[in-house]
N, C-alpha and C positions, 0 to 999 in steps of 0.2 A: 671171385676177383683177386684173392689171395693164393699164393703157390703156384704148385706144378700142375699142368694140364697134361693128363697122362697119357692120352692119346698123341697128344704132338709130342710127347717123349718118346714113346714107343716109334711112332714115323720118324723122329731122328734118327735114332739108333738102325733103323732097318736102312734106311737110305744114306747114312752117313758114308759106307764104303762104295757104293756108287755112286756119290756125287764128286767124291775125291780123285775118281777113276774118270768120271765125266771133266772134271776140271783140267786134268792131266792131260786128256784128248784136245782140249779147247785151245790149252796152251802149246800145246803141239802143231796144230794146224796154224796158230799164229804165228808161230817162229818162222812159217812156209808162205807167210803171204809177205808180199812189198809193195804195198798201197800207201798211198798218200791220206786216202781217207781211212784212217787205220783210229781203232778206240785202244787208248792206253789202259792196261788193266789195273783197277782202283782194287780197295782191299773188298775180300770176300763179304757176299751177302748171303747167305744158306736159308733157303726156304724149304719147308721140310713138310710134305702131307700132300701138294697139291697135285701131283702126279696120279695118283690114286683115286682122288674128287671126280665126282662129276663136271660138265664144263659150267654149271653155274647153280644155283640155288633156285630151283620151282617149285617149292613146295610153303607149307607154314602159313599163316596168318595174313601178313602182311603183302606176300606177293597175289595171293589169290584175291584178298580183299580190294588191293588196289587195281589190280586190272580188270576185274570184274563191274566193277564202281565205275572206271573210268569208261568201259565200253558201252555200260547203260546210258550215261552222259550224253555220250558221243551219240549213241543211237537217239536218243530222247531230244536232244538238242534244246534245252531248255531257254527260256528269255535270260534269265537271270540264275548262275550257280554261285551258292555261299558257301565254303568249307570252315568248319569248326574245331580248329585242333588236331587235325590229321597230319601225317607227316608231310612236309614239305619236300624233303628230297625222296618223295616215294610218291602216293596218290596225287597231290597236289603238282608235281612236277610231269606228272602222265597227263593231268588236266590240262595244264597250260601251254600242252606242246598243240595242243590243236584249237585253244578258245581262252578269252580271258576268264579269270576267277576269282571270287573275291575271298579273302581269307582273315578269319577274326581267331586271334589266340591272345591269351592273358602276356606273353611275354612278346619283346619286341621284335621283329623281322626288317630285315634288309630289305631295302628298294630292288625287286624282280619284274623283269618285263612281263607284262602280259598278267602281272598279280596285284592287286590292288588291297593293300592290307589295313586293317583295323584293331588296335588295339582296345581289348574289351574283356571283362569278366561276364561270360554269358549266362553263371549264376546269378549274377544282377544286371538281367538285360535294360539298356537304356531302350526307352520307348520309341526311340527312333528308328531301331531296328526290326520293331514287331511289321508283318506282312512285307518284309523285303526282298522275299526270292520266291521264286516258282519252283523252287530246286534246292536243296541244302544237304551237305553231308557232315558227317561225324563219326571218323572211322577209327576205331582204337584208340577213342580219346575219353569217352563220357566215363569211363570208369575211374579216373584219375582225379573227377571233379570233388573237390573240398577236402584232398588228402596233403594238400602242401606238397607234394613231387616238383611242380612246375611253379612252384611261387603263390599258387593261389590259395586264399582264405581255407580255414578249414573249417568245414561243413560238414556234419554228418549226413544230412541229406542232400548233397552237393549234385549227387546225378539225378536226382529227381527235379532237383531245382534246372538242372542242364536240360532234360528234356522236357521239362516244360517251357523252356526258351525255344529250343527249338521247334516245338511246335508253334509257338507265337511267332516265330520269324516267318515261317512258311506262310503262303498265301492260301484259301481255300483251296483245295484239292490238288495242293503242291504235293511234291514228293519227296522223302527222306529218305536216306542212305544213312542205316545206322549199322556199325559193329562194334561188338563188345565180347571180352574174355568170356566163354560160356562152360560150364561143367556140371557137372549133377550135385556135385556140393556147392549151395552159393554161400559166399564168403567174402570178406575183406581182408587184404593181406597189406597191411599198415606199412608204408606210407606209398606203397607201389601201387596198388591196383583192387577194383572189385571183379569179384567172378561171378556172374549171373547163372541161375538155372533157366535153360529156354522157357519151360512151362510159366514162372514168374513173369519172366521178361516179356513172352506173349500177351499174358493177360495184363499187363501194364500198357502194352502198344496198341491194344485192338481196344483199348477205351475212346482214342482219338481216332484211330487209323486203320485202313483196310490195308491187309499185307497183301503185296503183288507178288513178292518173290522171297523165298528164305533159302538160303545157303546154309552151309555149316562147313567148316575145316575141322577134320578130325585131332587127335592126340599126336597121329601119324604124319600128320602135314598136310593129308591127302583133301580134296575138294569133294563133298557131295553139293553139284550145284545147283539142286533144286530139291527141295525136303516140303514135305507138309508136316507144318509146324504142331500140329495137331493128331500127329502118327504116335503110336507108343513106342518107338524109338526116341522121339522128340520129348515125350514125358519125361523119359531119363536121361536126356540130355545126352544121347548117343553114348551115355557111360564114360563121356570124356571128363578127366582131370583139369585139362586146362584148354577146350575147343576155341572155337570163335564161332560165333552167328553172325551173318551178315543178312542185312533187312533191308526191302524195296518195300517203300512206304507210300501209301496215299492216303494224305489228310481227310478226313471227314469234313463235309461241308457243313 
């Protein structure tokens, strides 16, 4: 967050002369125009590095999890879907584009069409929220519970309390969509997040859920869309430092 980004500096140096040449060409073209609908040239706003980049980001945890889970919900068409803590400008927006969705978060949220908001701390679940939905999601959020990053109370067992609440929010045989950072070294990086090992998380989840699907985002941002969570690679968390496991789970009756 502080100092220079060496990649941006390198791109700026490489592109500076080219951008100056292009600006000169642009001004020459402007001088040859005689149009009422003209654009006055304001101050320079140079942007470096984008001409050599891809057309967009199509990799990484959030891209894959948001798209994968939104597709699952579209295909399954649950009666009521509730999200806990996922990114509103990512996954929640995906789902809200084709159906209504309830959102629960410890922080406030402005009114948005198609989104019904409930402000609550899921580590301390209100009894009125038990059995509220046949479909619940919590994407890249559970790892933060109890670390204070988002104004939630400090609780060492926050992730476990949160998972218990997610389970209680579901009706019997309801579906939970869960994703968390996953790596071969299980750890907490205070106050940012926890990183779960895949076999540890798998064993916890299988107490109350049947795994219907598991996907994994590797360290390079690529997606393994269907993995067997008891495979040899899974036992090693795919040797990831900071990967992401994405789970589709059916609550046991």
